[in-house]
KOLDRENMI-749552 format. One record per residue (C-alpha): x, y, z; residue number from 1; residue in three letters. Coordinates in steps of 0.02 Angstrom, whole numbers, always signed. Each point is the difference from the previous one (the first is absolute). Layout:
BEGIN
+--------+--------+--------+-----+--------+
|   east |  north |     up | num | residu |
+--------+--------+--------+-----+--------+
|      X |      Y |      Z | NUM |    ALA |
...
+--------+--------+--------+-----+--------+
This chain:
BEGIN
+--------+--------+--------+-----+--------+
|   east |  north |     up | num | residu |
+--------+--------+--------+-----+--------+
|  +1924 |   +647 |   -358 |   1 |    MET |
|   -173 |    +77 |     -4 |   2 |    GLY |
|    -17 |    -22 |   -189 |   3 |    GLY |
|   -155 |    -49 |    -94 |   4 |    TYR |
|    -72 |   -161 |    +71 |   5 |    GLY |
|    +94 |    +14 |   +164 |   6 |    SER |
|    -81 |     +1 |   +171 |   7 |    GLY |
|    +18 |   +188 |    +13 |   8 |    GLY |
|    -90 |    +25 |   -165 |   9 |    HIS |
|   -144 |   -112 |    +52 |  10 |    ASN |
|    -27 |    +95 |   +161 |  11 |    LYS |
|    -25 |   +164 |    -91 |  12 |    THR |
|   -132 |    -69 |   -119 |  13 |    HIS |
|   -176 |    -57 |    +36 |  14 |    LYS |
|    -54 |   -179 |    -21 |  15 |    ARG |
|    -77 |    -43 |   -167 |  16 |    LEU |
|   -121 |   -124 |    +78 |  17 |    GLU |
|    -83 |   +140 |   +101 |  18 |    SER |
|    -71 |    +84 |   -156 |  19 |    PHE |
|   -141 |    -55 |   -115 |  20 |    ARG |
|    +48 |    -33 |   -179 |  21 |    ARG |
|    -76 |    -12 |   -175 |  22 |    ILE |
|    +45 |   -153 |   -103 |  23 |    ASP |
|    +10 |    +31 |   -188 |  24 |    SER |
|    -31 |   -186 |    -34 |  25 |    PHE |
|   -163 |     +5 |   +101 |  26 |    ALA |
|    -50 |   +160 |    -91 |  27 |    PHE |
|    +26 |    -84 |   -169 |  28 |    TYR |
|    -99 |   -153 |    +55 |  29 |    ASP |
|   -140 |   +118 |    +53 |  30 |    TYR |
|     -5 |    +77 |   -174 |  31 |    LEU |
|     +9 |   -167 |    -90 |  32 |    VAL |
|   -139 |    -69 |   +109 |  33 |    GLY |
|   -120 |   +139 |    -54 |  34 |    ASP |
|    -96 |    -77 |   -145 |  35 |    LYS |
|    -78 |   +169 |    -42 |  36 |    TYR |
|   +167 |    +92 |     -4 |  37 |    LEU |
|     -2 |    +36 |   -187 |  38 |    GLU |
|   -169 |    +87 |    +17 |  39 |    TYR |
|    +58 |   +118 |   +137 |  40 |    LYS |
|    +86 |   +169 |     -8 |  41 |    THR |
|    +83 |     -9 |   +171 |  42 |    THR |
|    +20 |   -128 |   +139 |  43 |    VAL |
|    +24 |    +41 |   +184 |  44 |    GLN |
|   +111 |   -119 |    +97 |  45 |    TYR |
|    -33 |    +31 |   +187 |  46 |    PRO |
|   +146 |    +33 |   +116 |  47 |    LEU |
|     +3 |    +14 |   +189 |  48 |    PHE |
|     +3 |   +190 |    -26 |  49 |    ARG |
|    -60 |    +55 |   -172 |  50 |    GLY |
|     -4 |    -93 |   -167 |  51 |    ASP |
|    +99 |    -38 |   -156 |  52 |    ILE |
|    -93 |    +77 |   -147 |  53 |    ILE |
|    +36 |   -103 |   -155 |  54 |    TYR |
|    -43 |    +74 |   -172 |  55 |    HIS |
|    -46 |   -147 |   -110 |  56 |    VAL |
|    +30 |    +73 |   -173 |  57 |    GLN |
|   +168 |    +82 |    +35 |  58 |    SER |
|    +53 |   -137 |   +123 |  59 |    LYS |
|    +64 |   +132 |   +121 |  60 |    THR |
|    -33 |    +23 |   +185 |  61 |    ALA |
|     -7 |   +128 |   +140 |  62 |    LEU |
|     +7 |    -21 |   +188 |  63 |    ILE |
|   -139 |    +94 |    +88 |  64 |    LYS |
|    +48 |    +30 |   +182 |  65 |    ALA |
|    -36 |   +122 |   +140 |  66 |    LEU |
|   +116 |   +148 |     +8 |  67 |    SER |
|   +122 |    +17 |   +144 |  68 |    VAL |
|   -112 |   +137 |    +74 |  69 |    GLN |
|   -149 |   -116 |    -14 |  70 |    GLY |
|   -175 |    +36 |    -60 |  71 |    GLY |
|    +47 |    +16 |   -185 |  72 |    GLU |
|    +53 |   -130 |   -127 |  73 |    TYR |
|   +154 |    +17 |   -109 |  74 |    ARG |
|    +39 |    -96 |   -159 |  75 |    TYR |
|   +173 |    -68 |    -40 |  76 |    VAL |
|    +51 |    -81 |   -165 |  77 |    ASP |
|    +34 |   -186 |    +18 |  78 |    LEU |
|   +103 |    -62 |   -149 |  79 |    PRO |
|    -25 |   -184 |    -43 |  80 |    LEU |
|   +107 |   -130 |    -89 |  81 |    SER |
|    -59 |   -163 |    -76 |  82 |    ARG |
|   +133 |   -135 |    -12 |  83 |    VAL |
|    -26 |   -163 |    -96 |  84 |    PRO |
|    +18 |   -158 |   +103 |  85 |    GLY |
|   +131 |   -131 |    -41 |  86 |    ILE |
|   -135 |   -107 |    -81 |  87 |    ASP |
|    -27 |   +135 |   -132 |  88 |    GLY |
|   -187 |     +6 |    +37 |  89 |    LYS |
|    -24 |    +67 |   +175 |  90 |    SER |
|    +28 |   +182 |    +51 |  91 |    VAL |
|    +60 |    +77 |   +161 |  92 |    ARG |
|    -38 |   +179 |    +45 |  93 |    MET |
|   +117 |   +110 |   +100 |  94 |    TYR |
|    -17 |   +173 |    +75 |  95 |    PHE |
|   +127 |   +139 |    -21 |  96 |    HIS |
|    +32 |    +97 |   +159 |  97 |    CYS |
|    -80 |   +174 |    -16 |  98 |    PRO |
|   +156 |    +76 |    +80 |  99 |    TYR |
|   +153 |    -87 |    -75 | 100 |    CYS |
|    -76 |    -92 |   -149 | 101 |    GLY |
|    +72 |   -171 |    +49 | 102 |    ARG |
|    -99 |   -150 |    -62 | 103 |    ARG |
|    -66 |    -92 |   +153 | 104 |    VAL |
|   -132 |   -126 |    +48 | 105 |    ARG |
|    -48 |    +85 |   +164 | 106 |    TYR |
|    -38 |   +179 |    +50 | 107 |    LEU |
|    -18 |    +42 |   +184 | 108 |    TYR |
|   -129 |   +112 |    +83 | 109 |    ASP |
|   +128 |   +110 |    +85 | 110 |    TYR |
|    -90 |   +138 |    +96 | 111 |    TYR |
|   -127 |    +33 |   -140 | 112 |    LYS |
|   +133 |    -15 |   -136 | 113 |    HIS |
|    +18 |   -156 |   -108 | 114 |    TYR |
|   +184 |    -32 |    -30 | 115 |    ALA |
|   +122 |   -142 |    -30 | 116 |    CYS |
|   +100 |    -73 |   +143 | 117 |    ARG |
|   +155 |   +104 |    -35 | 118 |    LYS |
|    -91 |   +167 |    -15 | 119 |    CYS |
|    -95 |    -35 |   +160 | 120 |    ALA |
|   +163 |    -54 |    +84 | 121 |    LYS |
|    -72 |   -164 |    +61 | 122 |    LEU |
|   +101 |   -153 |    +48 | 123 |    ASN |
|    -47 |   -182 |    +14 | 124 |    TYR |
|    -11 |    -64 |   +178 | 125 |    ALA |
|   +164 |    -81 |    +52 | 126 |    SER |
|    +42 |   -141 |   +118 | 127 |    GLN |
|    -39 |   +114 |   +147 | 128 |    GLN |
|   -186 |    -35 |    -25 | 129 |    LYS |
|    -89 |    -76 |   +148 | 130 |    SER |
|    -80 |   -170 |    -12 | 131 |    GLY |
|   -172 |    +79 |    -14 | 132 |    MET |
|    +60 |   +112 |   -142 | 133 |    ASP |
|    +63 |   -156 |    -90 | 134 |    GLU |
|   -168 |    -85 |    +21 | 135 |    MET |
|    -94 |   +149 |    -71 | 136 |    ARG |
|   +116 |     +5 |   -150 | 137 |    LEU |
|    -24 |   -186 |    -30 | 138 |    LYS |
|   -189 |    +23 |     +9 | 139 |    MET |
|     +9 |   +142 |   -127 | 140 |    GLU |
|   +107 |   -107 |   -117 | 141 |    ARG |
|   -126 |   -142 |     +6 | 142 |    ILE |
|   -151 |   +113 |    -27 | 143 |    VAL |
|    +75 |   +116 |   -133 | 144 |    GLU |
|   +130 |   -103 |    -92 | 145 |    LYS |
|    -59 |   -180 |    +19 | 146 |    GLU |
|   -189 |    +28 |     +0 | 147 |    LEU |
|     +0 |   +158 |   -106 | 148 |    GLY |
|   -117 |    +94 |   +118 | 149 |    TYR |
|    +90 |   +167 |    -24 | 150 |    THR |
|   -154 |   +106 |    +33 | 151 |    TRP |
|    -45 |    -70 |   +173 | 152 |    TRP |
|    +41 |   +166 |    +85 | 153 |    PHE |
|   -131 |    +87 |   -109 | 154 |    ARG |
|   -132 |   -130 |    +43 | 155 |    ASP |
|    +43 |    +13 |   +185 | 156 |    TYR |
|    +89 |   +169 |    +25 | 157 |    PRO |
|     -6 |     -3 |   +190 | 158 |    ASP |
|    +51 |   -182 |    +21 | 159 |    MET |
|   +181 |    -51 |    +33 | 160 |    PRO |
|    +67 |   -150 |    -95 | 161 |    ILE |
|     +3 |   -108 |   +157 | 162 |    GLN |
|   -190 |    +17 |    +17 | 163 |    ASP |
|    -42 |    -31 |   -182 | 164 |    LEU |
|   -119 |   -146 |    -19 | 165 |    TRP |
|    -78 |     -7 |   -173 | 166 |    HIS |
|   +128 |    -33 |   -138 | 167 |    ILE |
|    -76 |    -47 |   -169 | 168 |    PRO |
|    +73 |   -143 |    -99 | 169 |    LYS |
|    +84 |    +51 |   -163 | 170 |    PRO |
|    -93 |    -71 |   -149 | 171 |    ARG |
|   +157 |    -82 |    -71 | 172 |    TYR |
|    +54 |    -85 |   +163 | 173 |    MET |
|    -38 |   -180 |    +45 | 174 |    ARG |
|    -97 |    -27 |   +162 | 175 |    TYR |
|   +140 |   -105 |    +74 | 176 |    GLU |
|   +125 |   +142 |    -14 | 177 |    LYS |
|   -128 |   +129 |    +58 | 178 |    TYR |
|    -40 |   -102 |   +155 | 179 |    GLU |
|   +185 |    -26 |    +37 | 180 |    ARG |
|    +38 |   +187 |    -10 | 181 |    LEU |
|   -154 |    +43 |   +100 | 182 |    LEU |
|    +51 |   -124 |   +135 | 183 |    LYS |
|   +174 |    +77 |     +7 | 184 |    GLU |
|    -78 |   +174 |    +15 | 185 |    PHE |
|   -118 |    -53 |   +140 | 186 |    ARG |
|   +144 |    -77 |    +97 | 187 |    GLN |
|    +96 |   +164 |    -14 | 188 |    LEU |
|   -152 |    +91 |    +68 | 189 |    GLN |
|     -5 |   -119 |   +149 | 190 |    LYS |
|   +187 |    +19 |    +30 | 191 |    ASP |
|    -18 |   +189 |    -10 | 192 |    TYR |
|   -143 |     +3 |   +125 | 193 |    GLU |
|    +99 |   -109 |   +120 | 194 |    ARG |
|   +155 |   +111 |    -17 | 195 |    ALA |
|   -108 |   +152 |    +36 | 196 |    PHE |
|    -71 |    -73 |   +161 | 197 |    TRP |
|   +170 |    -67 |    +56 | 198 |    VAL |
|    +64 |   +178 |    -19 | 199 |    GLY |
|   -148 |    +63 |   +102 | 200 |    MET |
|    +43 |   -124 |   +138 | 201 |    ALA |
|   +170 |    +85 |    +18 | 202 |    LYS |
|    -80 |   +170 |    +33 | 203 |    CYS |
|    +46 |    +57 |   +176 | 204 |    SER |
|   -156 |   +110 |     +9 | 205 |    MET |
|   -121 |   -147 |    +10 | 206 |    LEU |
|    -84 |    -41 |   +165 | 207 |    SER |
|     +7 |   -179 |    +64 | 208 |    SER |
|   -179 |    -28 |    -57 | 209 |    LYS |
|    +35 |    +70 |   -174 | 210 |    GLU |
|   +159 |   -105 |    -16 | 211 |    LEU |
|    -97 |   -156 |    +48 | 212 |    ALA |
|   -129 |    +40 |   -134 | 213 |    GLY |
|   +136 |    +25 |   -132 | 214 |    VAL |
|    +86 |   -165 |    +47 | 215 |    LEU |
|   -166 |    -90 |     -6 | 216 |    SER |
|    -32 |    +68 |   -173 | 217 |    HIS |
|   +173 |    -53 |    -59 | 218 |    ILE |
|    -32 |   -177 |    +61 | 219 |    ASN |
|   -164 |     -5 |    -97 | 220 |    SER |
|    +82 |    +44 |   -166 | 221 |    LEU |
+--------+--------+--------+-----+--------+
């Protein structure tokens, strides 16, 4: 009762999906995609707040982020691991949490600290998620995992996932699959918008005229 993974534990931790994250695989792809990398001394990988500073010769990295007090930047060592793929040719890069040293793919922007899920005490959303939460998570999975657009929140920092419109096609993906995923994403956006306005229609604070306008909009979707 109340042990790790129980309902009581989940209620005392914040939801992982509410925090921005850095993906080590996307960071590695960013480095590999830089055709001038070998001629550079350092590379800056932009984050929502700050940067990863990668030193090319030593193959080491730092996280540059605003201090808790704000106004000043602080630098934290970011250990990296390179792991050969099962094909013996490819390489996967992982971060090591600056706090516990665990090898992880993701670090989370947890109140101006970048930490792994355990150090930040974040839990995955459970079955208690609302339908709209589920739709947002599905949209993120399509955009980030299926379409590989892991940096969309840097391109559009003030735009929620349900309003995202431009999603580039991955170079390796066939148009048929891209169009299928994009169609699925657009349908989720429509379902999300409808769910939002259906929720608005249940608001007891609306006047009769406002309610009529909301219902009319729902019927037009």
